[in-house]
All heavy atoms as an XYZ file, in Angstrom:
994
protein
N      91.819     92.783    131.110
C      93.065     93.159    130.477
C      93.160     92.502    129.126
O      92.871     91.312    129.000
C      94.209     92.652    131.364
C      95.578     92.989    130.825
S      96.791     92.444    132.076
C      98.151     93.217    131.322
N      93.495     93.301    128.117
C      93.448     92.813    126.727
C      94.907     92.389    126.337
O      95.871     92.944    126.762
C      92.954     93.859    125.763
O      93.787     95.025    125.866
N      94.950     91.349    125.590
C      96.224     90.820    125.086
C      96.718     91.632    123.771
O      95.985     92.343    123.237
C      96.121     89.358    124.750
O      95.401     89.103    123.642
N      97.926     91.336    123.403
C      98.439     91.965    122.223
C      97.748     91.532    120.986
O      97.623     92.275    120.032
C      99.967     91.675    122.092
C     100.706     92.235    120.910
C     100.636     93.748    121.000
C     102.112     91.781    120.850
N      97.140     90.348    121.004
C      96.411     89.811    119.863
C      94.925     90.179    119.777
O      94.237     89.764    118.922
C      96.661     88.276    119.731
C      98.119     87.975    119.603
C      98.854     87.409    120.592
C      98.789     88.296    118.432
C     100.151     87.093    120.471
C     100.128     87.962    118.229
C     100.863     87.408    119.270
N      94.527     91.001    120.738
C      93.174     91.540    120.695
C      93.124     92.489    119.512
O      94.034     93.289    119.377
C      92.883     92.249    121.974
C      91.520     92.969    121.963
O      90.589     92.393    121.420
O      91.489     94.089    122.440
N      92.172     92.379    118.602
C      92.203     93.245    117.404
C      92.232     94.704    117.705
O      92.980     95.502    117.057
C      90.871     92.861    116.735
C      90.526     91.559    117.236
C      91.080     91.453    118.618
N      91.473     95.141    118.764
C      91.533     96.590    119.097
C      92.911     97.021    119.533
O      93.348     98.134    119.101
C      90.455     96.862    120.112
C      89.085     96.599    119.616
C      88.066     96.712    120.781
C      86.722     96.193    120.320
N      85.759     96.031    121.367
N      93.481     96.255    120.360
C      94.910     96.533    120.845
C      95.853     96.560    119.721
O      96.747     97.425    119.563
C      95.295     95.579    121.977
O      94.273     95.526    122.966
C      96.627     95.924    122.535
N      95.746     95.569    118.844
C      96.664     95.480    117.703
C      96.522     96.599    116.795
O      97.524     97.206    116.331
C      96.486     94.146    116.971
N      95.252     96.999    116.518
C      94.998     98.184    115.655
C      95.546     99.441    116.268
O      96.151    100.294    115.618
C      93.587     98.239    115.237
C      93.204     97.121    114.324
C      93.223     99.602    114.557
C      91.718     96.994    114.035
N      95.313     99.606    117.554
C      95.854    100.870    118.259
C      97.390    100.843    118.203
O      97.969    101.911    117.883
C      95.413    100.883    119.715
C      93.951    101.214    119.903
O      93.352    101.763    118.862
O      93.427    101.048    120.934
N      98.039     99.675    118.411
C      99.473     99.700    118.358
C     100.012     99.912    116.946
O     100.971    100.698    116.855
C      99.977     98.303    118.839
N      99.360     99.339    115.960
C      99.841     99.539    114.573
C      99.575    101.072    114.148
O     100.339    101.626    113.417
C      99.109     98.588    113.646
C      99.556     97.185    113.733
C      98.568     96.295    113.000
C     100.971     97.058    113.278
N      98.410    101.612    114.659
C      98.208    103.042    114.326
C      99.240    103.893    114.881
O      99.705    104.821    114.284
C      96.780    103.433    114.836
O      95.829    102.698    114.227
N      99.639    103.614    116.188
C     100.762    104.367    116.763
C     102.074    104.234    116.022
O     102.785    105.147    115.780
C     100.906    103.915    118.235
N     102.336    103.010    115.573
C     103.538    102.765    114.784
C     103.509    103.534    113.488
O     104.462    104.069    113.018
C     103.697    101.225    114.504
C     104.967    100.811    113.860
C     106.252    101.219    114.649
C     104.906     99.307    113.682
N     102.336    103.668    112.827
C     102.124    104.402    111.592
C     102.483    105.888    111.842
O     103.206    106.457    111.074
C     100.689    104.308    111.162
C     100.387    104.860    109.782
C     100.543    104.090    108.641
C     100.006    106.176    109.667
C     100.309    104.615    107.422
C      99.831    106.731    108.531
C      99.943    105.907    107.343
N     102.076    106.410    113.009
C     102.384    107.844    113.289
C     103.908    107.958    113.494
O     104.485    109.001    113.047
C     101.567    108.360    114.537
C     102.016    109.708    114.986
C     100.086    108.424    114.192
N     104.499    107.023    114.178
C     105.933    107.070    114.444
C     106.662    107.061    113.118
O     107.663    107.815    112.984
C     106.371    105.919    115.387
C     107.879    105.829    115.444
C     105.832    106.174    116.813
N     106.265    106.253    112.231
C     106.974    106.154    110.942
C     106.849    107.462    110.169
O     107.785    107.844    109.459
C     106.399    105.020    109.978
O     105.075    105.201    109.775
C     106.746    103.703    110.654
N     105.709    108.185    110.355
C     105.550    109.534    109.700
C     106.555    110.525    110.311
O     107.221    111.237    109.613
C     104.135    110.035    109.863
O     103.242    109.121    109.361
C     103.968    111.399    109.276
N     106.741    110.447    111.619
C     107.697    111.389    112.319
C     109.083    110.982    111.881
O     109.925    111.801    111.714
C     107.515    111.333    113.846
C     106.084    111.811    114.323
C     106.021    111.649    115.809
C     105.949    113.204    113.884
N     109.462    109.694    111.769
C     110.760    109.244    111.292
C     110.993    109.744    109.852
O     112.079    110.205    109.540
C     110.919    107.741    111.407
C     112.140    107.237    110.724
C     110.915    107.351    112.882
N     109.924    109.667    109.061
C     110.094    110.111    107.646
C     110.458    111.578    107.580
O     111.214    112.001    106.726
C     108.807    109.883    106.905
C     108.831    110.081    105.420
S     107.232    109.933    104.575
C     106.758    108.267    105.017
N     109.986    112.398    108.525
C     110.291    113.770    108.573
C     111.689    114.091    108.894
O     112.207    115.205    108.568
C     109.367    114.519    109.567
C     107.914    114.514    109.210
S     106.962    115.327    110.484
C     107.739    116.958    110.557
N     112.390    113.188    109.509
C     113.794    113.467    109.927
C     114.819    113.243    108.853
O     115.974    113.601    109.122
C     114.117    112.568    111.161
O     114.154    111.209    110.754
C     113.125    112.780    112.270
N     114.448    112.631    107.767
C     115.416    112.353    106.736
C     115.390    113.414    105.589
O     114.345    113.877    105.209
C     115.173    110.935    106.108
C     115.346    109.799    107.047
N     116.634    109.423    107.434
C     114.508    109.037    107.756
C     116.563    108.470    108.282
N     115.319    108.216    108.545
N     116.583    113.787    105.091
C     116.721    114.689    103.981
C     116.702    113.986    102.646
O     116.378    114.581    101.647
C     117.909    115.566    104.182
C     117.729    116.507    105.402
C     118.923    117.490    105.437
C     118.667    118.496    106.565
N     119.676    119.472    106.695
N     117.147    112.705    102.674
C     117.183    112.069    101.335
C     115.861    111.285    101.105
O     115.096    111.013    102.071
C     118.364    111.081    101.296
O     118.166    110.078    102.246
N     115.580    111.035     99.837
C     114.332    110.459     99.486
C     114.327    108.966     99.768
O     113.187    108.402     99.966
C     114.078    110.718     98.043
C     113.722    112.208     97.748
C     113.569    112.423     96.221
C     112.481    112.653     98.437
N     115.368    108.254     99.583
C     115.404    106.755     99.815
C     114.819    106.322    101.122
O     113.930    105.435    101.179
C     116.744    106.222     99.547
O     117.171    106.591     98.191
C     116.776    104.711     99.644
N     115.245    106.892    102.255
C     114.568    106.551    103.556
C     113.083    106.890    103.560
O     112.340    106.132    104.184
C     115.350    107.266    104.578
C     116.654    107.620    103.927
C     116.333    107.818    102.519
N     112.707    107.954    102.940
C     111.295    108.345    102.900
C     110.544    107.273    102.162
O     109.342    106.955    102.517
C     111.103    109.671    102.315
N     111.087    106.773    101.080
C     110.440    105.725    100.292
C     110.244    104.454    101.117
O     109.257    103.766    101.084
C     111.183    105.509     98.966
C     111.068    106.703     98.070
C     110.653    104.246     98.253
C     111.996    106.687     96.814
N     111.296    104.179    101.905
C     111.238    102.925    102.776
C     110.188    103.131    103.829
O     109.434    102.183    104.128
C     112.641    102.744    103.472
C     113.773    102.432    102.559
C     113.612    101.126    101.859
N     114.471    101.144    100.652
C     114.070    101.438     99.422
N     112.810    101.611     99.155
N     114.919    101.419     98.404
N     110.052    104.317    104.421
C     109.045    104.578    105.471
C     107.672    104.497    104.829
O     106.752    103.949    105.451
C     109.195    105.938    106.077
C     110.389    106.038    107.043
S     110.192    104.988    108.527
C     111.396    103.702    108.170
N     107.457    104.959    103.625
C     106.231    104.780    102.862
C     105.903    103.314    102.676
O     104.718    102.949    102.891
C     106.293    105.450    101.507
C     105.126    105.189    100.568
C     103.987    105.959    100.749
C     105.162    104.250     99.579
C     102.851    105.655     99.934
C     104.092    103.948     98.766
C     102.948    104.740     99.000
O     101.875    104.462     98.156
N     106.869    102.434    102.312
C     106.654    101.041    102.161
C     106.263    100.435    103.560
O     105.330     99.622    103.582
C     107.880    100.388    101.636
N     106.886    100.823    104.578
C     106.585    100.328    105.967
C     105.132    100.719    106.324
O     104.379     99.918    106.792
C     107.596    100.743    106.962
C     108.918    100.074    106.723
C     107.114    100.514    108.374
C     110.131    100.647    107.508
N     104.794    102.009    106.016
C     103.443    102.452    106.382
C     102.375    101.624    105.604
O     101.322    101.285    106.064
C     103.283    103.921    106.060
C     103.949    104.895    106.986
C     103.775    106.277    106.711
O     103.604    106.653    105.449
N     103.784    107.170    107.674
N     102.711    101.399    104.290
C     101.779    100.560    103.543
C     101.622     99.160    104.022
O     100.515     98.617    104.004
C     102.326    100.571    102.041
O     102.367    101.838    101.560
N     102.741     98.553    104.537
C     102.620     97.241    105.107
C     101.762     97.317    106.331
O     100.993     96.388    106.636
C     104.050     96.716    105.446
N     101.924     98.385    107.144
C     101.098     98.547    108.358
C      99.570     98.637    107.958
O      98.761     98.007    108.610
C     101.613     99.729    109.205
C     103.006     99.496    109.708
C     100.558    100.090    110.306
C     103.614    100.768    110.328
N      99.347     99.427    106.965
C      97.913     99.555    106.517
C      97.373     98.200    106.014
O      96.232     97.803    106.358
C      97.795    100.523    105.357
C      97.851    101.989    105.752
C      97.874    102.817    104.487
C      96.741    102.394    106.635
N      98.207     97.420    105.404
C      97.772     96.150    104.894
C      97.553     95.192    106.098
O      96.552     94.450    106.116
C      98.856     95.512    104.051
O      98.533     94.238    103.586
N      98.354     95.262    107.075
C      98.179     94.458    108.298
C      96.902     94.877    109.019
O      96.133     93.989    109.516
C      99.425     94.561    109.227
C      99.523     93.576    110.391
C      99.314     92.157    109.910
C     100.846     93.783    111.051
N      96.659     96.132    109.114
C      95.416     96.613    109.781
C      94.208     96.097    109.072
O      93.268     95.628    109.608
C      95.422     98.143    109.883
C      96.460     98.592    110.957
C      94.011     98.663    110.223
C      96.610    100.085    110.920
N      94.165     96.146    107.705
C      93.107     95.635    106.887
C      92.921     94.179    107.138
O      91.780     93.705    107.210
C      93.289     95.976    105.420
N      93.980     93.429    107.255
C      93.922     91.967    107.483
C      93.291     91.706    108.862
O      92.463     90.859    108.957
C      95.330     91.372    107.394
O      95.924     91.585    106.113
C      95.323     89.881    107.642
N      93.709     92.427    109.840
C      93.166     92.229    111.214
C      91.648     92.557    111.205
O      90.885     91.734    111.757
C      93.903     93.140    112.182
C      95.334     92.577    112.415
C      93.169     93.153    113.534
C      96.277     93.495    113.165
N      91.301     93.635    110.612
C      89.836     93.976    110.579
C      89.063     92.925    109.736
O      87.970     92.572    110.208
C      89.678     95.408    109.823
C      88.210     95.710    109.574
C      90.257     96.464    110.758
N      89.626     92.433    108.690
C      88.938     91.395    107.942
C      88.711     90.116    108.785
O      87.617     89.618    108.758
C      89.775     91.004    106.658
N      89.693     89.694    109.457
C      89.554     88.469    110.244
C      88.596     88.705    111.444
O      87.797     87.866    111.784
C      90.899     88.009    110.722
C      91.740     87.520    109.471
C      90.822     86.853    111.720
C      93.166     87.263    109.693
N      88.767     89.846    112.092
C      88.004     90.146    113.329
C      86.554     90.312    113.057
O      85.685     90.014    113.874
C      88.587     91.409    114.084
N      86.205     90.889    111.888
C      84.812     91.149    111.545
C      84.233     90.095    110.620
O      83.101     90.232    110.213
C      84.688     92.595    110.930
O      85.477     92.516    109.677
C      85.151     93.647    111.835
N      84.997     89.147    110.193
C      84.585     88.152    109.220
C      84.190     88.726    107.902
O      83.343     88.162    107.147
C      83.436     87.285    109.772
O      83.859     86.582    110.921
N      84.759     89.873    107.590
C      84.547     90.592    106.248
C      85.704     90.171    105.438
O      86.626     91.031    105.233
C      84.415     92.058    106.486
C      83.168     92.502    107.383
C      81.876     92.307    106.645
O      81.818     92.201    105.417
O      80.920     92.182    107.387
N      85.725     88.944    104.834
C      86.879     88.488    104.183
C      87.197     89.157    102.880
O      88.340     88.960    102.386
C      86.844     86.984    104.036
C      86.761     86.292    105.388
C      85.616     85.666    105.865
C      87.879     86.267    106.213
C      85.600     85.090    107.146
C      87.868     85.729    107.463
C      86.709     85.164    107.944
O      86.684     84.595    109.160
N      86.273     89.881    102.291
C      86.581     90.669    101.060
C      87.646     91.698    101.351
O      88.335     92.182    100.466
C      85.339     91.272    100.521
C      84.623     92.181    101.409
N      83.742     91.811    102.383
C      84.675     93.555    101.480
C      83.314     92.915    103.043
N      83.870     93.917    102.484
N      87.795     92.096    102.649
C      88.862     93.040    102.958
C      90.271     92.510    102.760
O      91.195     93.214    102.629
C      88.648     93.581    104.346
C      87.463     94.519    104.673
C      87.328     94.792    106.150
C      87.505     95.693    103.780
N      90.333     91.184    102.809
C      91.639     90.575    102.523
C      92.147     90.897    101.100
O      93.330     91.069    100.845
C      91.582     88.985    102.687
C      91.268     88.551    104.122
C      91.115     87.043    104.189
C      92.524     88.979    105.021
N      91.204     91.076    100.186
C      91.613     91.556     98.865
C      92.231     92.913     98.912
O      93.314     93.189     98.308
C      90.375     91.518     97.929
C      90.652     92.121     96.570
C      91.405     91.357     95.590
C      90.236     93.334     96.213
C      91.688     91.808     94.313
C      90.505     93.816     94.921
C      91.269     93.067     94.011
N      91.584     93.809     99.669
C      92.158     95.185     99.825
C      93.523     95.075    100.467
O      94.480     95.791    100.024
C      91.223     96.050    100.727
C      89.844     96.080    100.071
C      91.833     97.398    101.021
C      89.781     96.799     98.762
N      93.643     94.272    101.474
C      94.951     94.107    102.172
C      96.053     93.573    101.155
O      97.213     94.089    101.129
C      94.884     93.098    103.336
N      95.664     92.626    100.330
C      96.613     92.082     99.359
C      97.030     93.133     98.302
O      98.194     93.174     97.934
C      95.963     90.809     98.666
N      96.069     93.914     97.783
C      96.326     94.917     96.840
C      97.211     96.003     97.432
O      98.214     96.440     96.841
C      95.069     95.543     96.233
C      95.318     96.782     95.406
C      94.319     94.502     95.383
N      96.912     96.382     98.685
C      97.742     97.308     99.378
C      99.111     96.861     99.567
O     100.158     97.533     99.298
C      97.080     97.712    100.725
O      95.814     98.226    100.545
C      97.962     98.704    101.506
N      99.239     95.608     99.983
C     100.554     94.952    100.124
C     101.338     94.923     98.887
O     102.496     95.350     98.743
C     100.442     93.632    100.719
C     101.756     92.918    101.146
C     102.399     93.678    102.291
C     101.495     91.436    101.424
N     100.719     94.481     97.786
C     101.386     94.374     96.494
C     101.741     95.736     95.875
O     102.901     95.903     95.490
N     100.786     96.606     95.792
C     100.990     97.858     95.063
C     101.790     98.867     95.945
O     102.825     99.419     95.551
C      99.706     98.489     94.599
C      99.053     97.810     93.424
C      97.699     98.477     93.131
C      99.906     97.799     92.213
N     101.232     99.102     97.144
C     101.839    100.196     97.941
C     103.067     99.788     98.689
O     103.963    100.668     98.956
C     100.765    100.713     98.981
C      99.576    101.526     98.275
C      98.738    102.147     99.309
C      99.580    103.203    100.024
N      98.935    104.059    100.905
N     103.180     98.584     99.008
C     104.401     98.105     99.831
C     105.532     97.795     98.870
O     106.695     98.020     99.232
C     104.013     96.970    100.715
O     103.035     97.245    101.532
C     105.253     96.520    101.593
N     105.299     97.218     97.667
C     106.314     96.818     96.791
C     106.323     97.536     95.458
O     107.389     97.945     95.040
C     106.157     95.269     96.538
C     106.335     94.410     97.779
C     105.285     93.810     98.338
C     107.558     94.356     98.429
C     105.413     93.061     99.493
C     107.704     93.598     99.635
C     106.628     93.016    100.152
N     105.250     97.674     94.804
C     105.198     98.236     93.452
C     105.535     99.717     93.426
O     106.474    100.101     92.738
N     104.800    100.583     94.175
C     105.085    102.011     94.183
C     106.490    102.298     94.648
O     107.136    103.175     94.044
C     103.980    102.783     94.912
C     102.658    102.684     94.096
C     104.380    104.220     95.104
C     101.449    103.268     94.820
N     106.935    101.774     95.763
C     108.344    102.012     96.233
C     109.349    101.693     95.128
O     110.363    102.411     94.954
C     108.529    101.262     97.451
C     107.156    101.165     98.034
C     106.253    100.976     96.805
N     109.165    100.593     94.451
C     110.081    100.136     93.397
C     110.162    101.169     92.278
O     111.154    101.521     91.757
C     109.727     98.736     92.904
C     110.730     98.146     91.991
C     110.680     96.651     92.084
C     111.838     96.000     91.322
N     113.011     95.944     91.986
N     108.900    101.628     91.927
C     108.827    102.675     90.858
C     109.479    103.961     91.333
O     110.236    104.592     90.531
C     107.385    102.940     90.476
C     107.046    104.053     89.524
C     107.639    103.654     88.136
C     105.562    104.336     89.396
N     109.230    104.323     92.604
C     109.921    105.569     93.031
C     111.429    105.443     93.114
O     112.095    106.415     92.795
C     109.267    105.910     94.470
C     107.807    106.424     94.489
C     107.354    106.615     95.930
C     107.696    107.688     93.713
N     111.891    104.262     93.608
C     113.325    104.057     93.542
C     113.876    104.234     92.193
O     114.939    104.770     91.978
C     113.686    102.656     94.083
C     113.588    102.562     95.602
O     113.718    103.605     96.312
O     113.420    101.469     96.131
N     113.218    103.658     91.186
C     113.610    103.779     89.781
C     113.671    105.256     89.305
O     114.661    105.715     88.722
C     112.696    102.905     88.865
C     112.978    103.181     87.379
C     114.077    102.537     86.825
C     112.153    103.944     86.603
C     114.336    102.756     85.436
C     112.425    104.193     85.363
C     113.484    103.543     84.723
O     113.711    103.811     83.412
N     112.695    105.994     89.722
C     112.643    107.348     89.335
C     113.751    108.194     90.018
O     114.433    108.914     89.267
C     111.253    108.064     89.585
C     111.262    109.592     89.463
C     110.150    107.406     88.761
N     113.936    107.935     91.265
C     115.028    108.666     91.986
C     116.322    108.355     91.365
O     117.231    109.227     91.164
C     114.988    108.337     93.524
C     116.193    108.753     94.232
C     113.724    108.961     94.164
N     116.522    107.075     91.029
C     117.821    106.668     90.444
C     118.019    107.187     89.065
O     119.130    107.646     88.673
C     117.941    105.150     90.429
C     119.188    104.608     89.864
C     120.400    104.983     90.781
O     120.250    105.054     91.994
O     121.484    105.096     90.191
N     116.958    107.168     88.289
C     117.106    107.643     86.867
C     117.302    109.089     86.744
O     117.958    109.564     85.770
C     115.858    107.147     85.989
O     114.703    107.756     86.477
N     116.709    109.915     87.668
C     117.001    111.350     87.528
C     118.028    111.896     88.538
O     118.294    113.032     88.649
C     115.641    112.141     87.646
C     114.946    111.934     88.993
C     114.755    111.914     86.567
C     113.752    112.794     89.215
N     118.633    110.920     89.127
C     119.835    111.071     90.029
C     119.624    112.173     91.186
O     120.377    113.023     91.380
C     121.029    111.511     89.189
C     121.385    110.366     88.239
C     122.667    110.620     87.508
C     122.995    109.642     86.457
N     122.347    108.460     86.318
N     118.459    111.940     91.817
C     118.174    112.828     93.034
C     118.848    112.159     94.140
O     118.666    111.035     94.504
C     116.668    112.868     93.245
C     115.914    113.529     92.175
C     116.425    113.582     94.619
C     114.432    113.622     92.335
N     119.704    112.930     94.872
C     120.470    112.398     95.983
C     119.926    113.085     97.341
O     120.061    112.508     98.403
C     121.927    112.688     95.896
C     122.589    111.980     94.779
C     122.403    110.452     94.881
C     123.044    109.703     93.701
N     122.609    108.448     93.568
N     119.442    114.244     97.174
C     119.007    115.018     98.414
C     117.911    115.987     98.078
O     117.976    116.680     97.040
C     120.193    115.729     98.978
C     119.975    116.296    100.293
C     121.162    116.887    100.875
N     120.808    117.685    101.992
C     121.528    118.545    102.658
N     122.768    118.593    102.353
N     121.052    119.143    103.698
N     117.009    116.189     98.965
C     115.991    117.249     98.807
C     116.596    118.624     99.015
O     117.782    118.771     99.510
C     114.883    117.113     99.847
C     114.075    115.814     99.737
C     113.039    115.741    100.821
O     113.004    116.672    101.658
O     112.297    114.759    100.824
N     115.840    119.618     98.689
C     116.219    121.008     99.011
C     116.272    121.315    100.469
O     115.767    120.503    101.240
N     116.827    122.373    100.857
C     116.791    122.781    102.315
C     115.360    123.006    102.802
O     114.580    123.635    102.081
C     117.685    123.940    102.519
C     119.169    123.706    102.337
C     119.703    122.647    103.281
O     119.393    122.714    104.468
O     120.398    121.773    102.839
N     115.024    122.579    103.987
C     113.735    122.766    104.469
C     113.474    124.279    104.915
O     114.481    124.994    105.115
C     113.613    121.921    105.756
C     115.089    121.708    106.114
C     115.878    121.788    104.884
N     112.241    124.650    104.933
C     111.873    126.061    105.254
C     111.976    126.282    106.759
O     112.271    127.390    107.166
C     110.469    126.328    104.771
C     110.355    126.388    103.285
C     109.577    125.362    102.618
C     110.927    127.444    102.480
C     109.500    125.443    101.258
C     110.824    127.436    101.176
C     110.129    126.425    100.505
O     110.029    126.450     99.207
N     111.731    125.241    107.514
C     111.845    125.319    109.003
C     112.743    124.213    109.507
O     112.886    123.255    108.872
C     110.457    125.308    109.703
C     109.704    123.994    109.382
C     109.635    126.529    109.352
C     108.438    123.819    110.151
N     113.372    124.466    110.698
C     114.263    123.439    111.164
C     113.563    122.230    111.674
O     112.371    122.259    111.842
C     115.239    123.981    112.158
C     114.546    124.400    113.477
O     113.499    123.866    113.760
N     115.161    125.289    114.239
N     114.302    121.099    111.819
C     113.734    119.755    112.148
C     113.067    119.824    113.530
O     111.937    119.247    113.586
C     114.881    118.771    112.132
C     114.389    117.344    112.496
C     113.345    116.794    111.579
C     115.652    116.471    112.489
N     113.636    120.494    114.456
C     113.018    120.476    115.792
C     111.593    121.153    115.752
O     110.642    120.624    116.329
C     113.880    121.234    116.744
O     115.128    120.597    116.828
N     111.538    122.299    115.059
C     110.221    122.982    114.955
C     109.214    122.181    114.202
O     108.059    122.051    114.521
C     110.506    124.351    114.335
C     109.181    125.219    114.211
C     108.477    125.406    115.503
C     109.517    126.536    113.505
N     109.749    121.527    113.127
C     108.801    120.659    112.275
C     108.232    119.483    113.083
O     107.062    119.171    112.972
C     109.563    120.149    111.072
N     109.097    118.899    113.892
C     108.665    117.730    114.721
C     107.665    118.235    115.791
O     106.737    117.574    116.080
C     109.836    116.987    115.324
C     110.640    116.126    114.325
C     111.914    115.588    115.008
C     109.791    115.034    113.759
N     108.004    119.375    116.424
C     107.079    119.967    117.357
C     105.697    120.243    116.757
O     104.683    119.953    117.362
C     107.631    121.134    117.985
N     105.676    120.839    115.567
C     104.384    121.200    114.902
C     103.667    119.833    114.508
O     102.487    119.688    114.744
C     104.656    121.932    113.621
C     105.170    123.387    114.065
C     103.436    122.074    112.739
C     105.653    124.213    112.885
N     104.422    118.847    114.037
C     103.790    117.624    113.728
C     103.178    116.899    114.937
O     102.086    116.411    114.926
C     104.790    116.653    113.068
N     103.936    116.892    116.016
C     103.425    116.295    117.306
C     102.170    117.026    117.739
O     101.195    116.423    118.227
N     102.210    118.429    117.718
C     100.983    119.154    118.110
C      99.789    118.790    117.236
O      98.656    118.716    117.739
C     101.367    120.633    118.041
N     100.068    118.675    115.916
C      98.955    118.380    115.058
C      98.365    116.978    115.308
O      97.195    116.787    115.192
C      99.399    118.458    113.548
C      99.597    119.871    113.108
C     100.230    119.872    111.601
C      98.309    120.693    113.025
N      99.251    115.992    115.642
C      98.811    114.642    115.957
C      97.957    114.677    117.200
O      96.838    114.131    117.239
C      99.922    113.722    116.155
C      99.484    112.386    116.806
C     100.590    113.396    114.802
N      98.348    115.408    118.180
C      97.569    115.536    119.483
C      96.258    116.263    119.178
O      95.176    115.855    119.698
C      98.395    116.247    120.510
C      99.481    115.485    121.144
C     100.291    116.321    122.102
C      98.959    114.236    121.871
N      96.334    117.295    118.417
C      95.115    118.057    118.106
C      94.110    117.142    117.389
O      92.909    117.135    117.746
C      95.451    119.265    117.201
C      94.269    120.113    116.769
C      93.631    120.904    117.640
C      93.908    120.053    115.427
C      92.485    121.611    117.187
C      92.831    120.766    114.962
C      92.115    121.546    115.889
N      94.560    116.362    116.363
C      93.701    115.541    115.680
C      93.104    114.443    116.588
O      91.896    114.100    116.479
C      94.494    114.857    114.427
N      93.931    113.903    117.536
C      93.455    112.911    118.433
C      92.312    113.407    119.262
O      91.306    112.760    119.391
C      94.614    112.426    119.292
C      94.209    111.401    120.387
C      93.877    110.070    120.026
C      94.023    111.834    121.695
C      93.437    109.190    121.041
C      93.641    110.915    122.636
C      93.338    109.675    122.302
O      92.969    108.750    123.365
N      92.485    114.606    119.755
C      91.428    115.160    120.690
C      90.264    115.644    119.935
O      89.098    115.644    120.550
C      92.050    116.234    121.577
C      92.962    115.694    122.709
C      94.258    115.903    122.704
C      92.363    114.908    123.700
C      95.125    115.391    123.631
C      93.175    114.442    124.744
C      94.539    114.636    124.726
N      90.370    115.924    118.716
C      89.174    116.350    117.864
C      88.402    115.048    117.521
O      87.117    115.096    117.536
C      89.666    116.973    116.570
C      90.208    118.408    116.882
C      88.506    117.147    115.584
C      89.266    119.393    117.579
N      89.115    114.003    117.199
C      88.381    112.795    116.691
C      87.936    111.909    117.802
O      86.892    111.250    117.673
C      89.346    111.965    115.749
C      88.782    110.630    115.436
C      89.697    112.762    114.546
N      88.559    112.002    118.931
C      88.222    111.069    120.122
C      86.786    111.082    120.487
O      86.175    110.016    120.688
C      89.134    111.419    121.283
C      89.067    110.526    122.347
C      90.173    110.824    123.402
N      89.760    110.204    124.650
C      90.088    110.629    125.831
N      90.820    111.740    125.915
N      89.752    110.098    126.900
N      86.123    112.281    120.654
C      84.711    112.234    121.054
C      83.655    111.835    120.059
O      82.543    111.706    120.310
C      84.440    113.630    121.604
C      85.488    114.509    120.905
C      86.645    113.675    120.613
N      84.135    111.659    118.746
C      83.160    111.319    117.740
C      82.632    109.914    118.007
O      83.378    108.973    118.161
C      83.811    111.360    116.361
C      84.204    112.845    116.012
C      82.886    110.815    115.305
C      85.002    112.954    114.767
N      81.320    109.719    117.996
C      80.673    108.465    118.185
C      80.405    107.808    116.818
O      79.805    108.382    115.970
C      79.289    108.690    118.916
C      79.418    109.354    120.242
C      80.126    108.485    121.286
C      80.132    109.170    122.623
N      81.234    108.838    123.419
N      80.941    106.646    116.680
C      80.792    105.912    115.462
C      79.795    104.714    115.732
O      80.007    103.921    116.590
C      82.171    105.274    114.982
C      83.058    106.474    114.689
C      81.933    104.405    113.756
C      84.482    105.971    114.390
N      78.598    104.658    114.955
C      77.691    103.610    115.202
C      78.220    102.339    114.678
O      79.074    102.263    113.847
C      76.497    104.085    114.381
C      77.063    105.014    113.327
C      78.286    105.602    113.947
N      77.677    101.279    115.189
C      78.017     99.900    114.699
C      79.141     99.299    115.526
O      79.269     99.555    116.699
N      79.846     98.549    114.848
C      80.980     97.697    115.401
C      82.027     98.605    116.145
O      82.445     99.630    115.619
C      81.663     96.924    114.314
C      82.854     96.057    114.816
C      82.410     94.945    115.667
O      81.262     94.345    115.444
O      83.130     94.518    116.648
N      82.362     98.202    117.347
C      83.342     98.994    118.104
C      84.733     99.030    117.471
O      85.508     99.901    117.698
C      83.462     98.398    119.554
C      82.272     98.717    120.488
C      82.459     98.002    121.809
C      82.030    100.190    120.603
N      85.029     98.019    116.631
C      86.283     97.946    116.002
C      86.462     99.196    115.109
O      87.609     99.623    114.869
C      86.429     96.662    115.283
C      87.810     96.285    114.703
C      88.802     96.194    115.811
C      87.777     95.018    113.991
N      85.443     99.749    114.534
C      85.523    100.894    113.597
C      86.143    102.086    114.358
O      86.890    102.909    113.660
C      84.116    101.221    113.115
N      85.976    102.177    115.694
C      86.505    103.347    116.393
C      88.037    103.266    116.302
O      88.701    104.255    116.250
C      86.038    103.270    117.813
C      86.590    104.369    118.742
C      86.153    104.284    120.114
C      86.735    105.329    120.969
N      86.394    105.182    122.373
N      88.581    102.090    116.412
C      89.999    101.976    116.360
C      90.598    102.135    114.984
O      91.731    102.534    114.801
C      90.400    100.564    116.918
C      90.004    100.468    118.381
N      90.742    100.871    119.453
C      88.814    100.016    118.903
C      90.194    100.619    120.554
N      88.966    100.139    120.275
């Protein structure tokens, strides 16, 4: 039985959280929550890179994690907030399909991708699979 701090388990949990944030992002019509979800996703990617760096002793990946954290989690969202505020965008246009159908399609695509990628054999470290 693996613990929550097992790198493989942690990466799997963070990957699932990443997918959930994508689905949450789809439910909002305004851009500000989408920018927040982007920042959260970027923080998740940074955390995954940190876990991989520590678990594999590839400490140069900590630089990637730090750049991701700095630019994607803080810098780009701040820039996007500035742009949204300066051009006074309050809401996106109406979607082409309704939210329920969009979420169903997104869920189906996630499952499809999972079952396509699952049988692929990756040589080397087992952590790469996660």
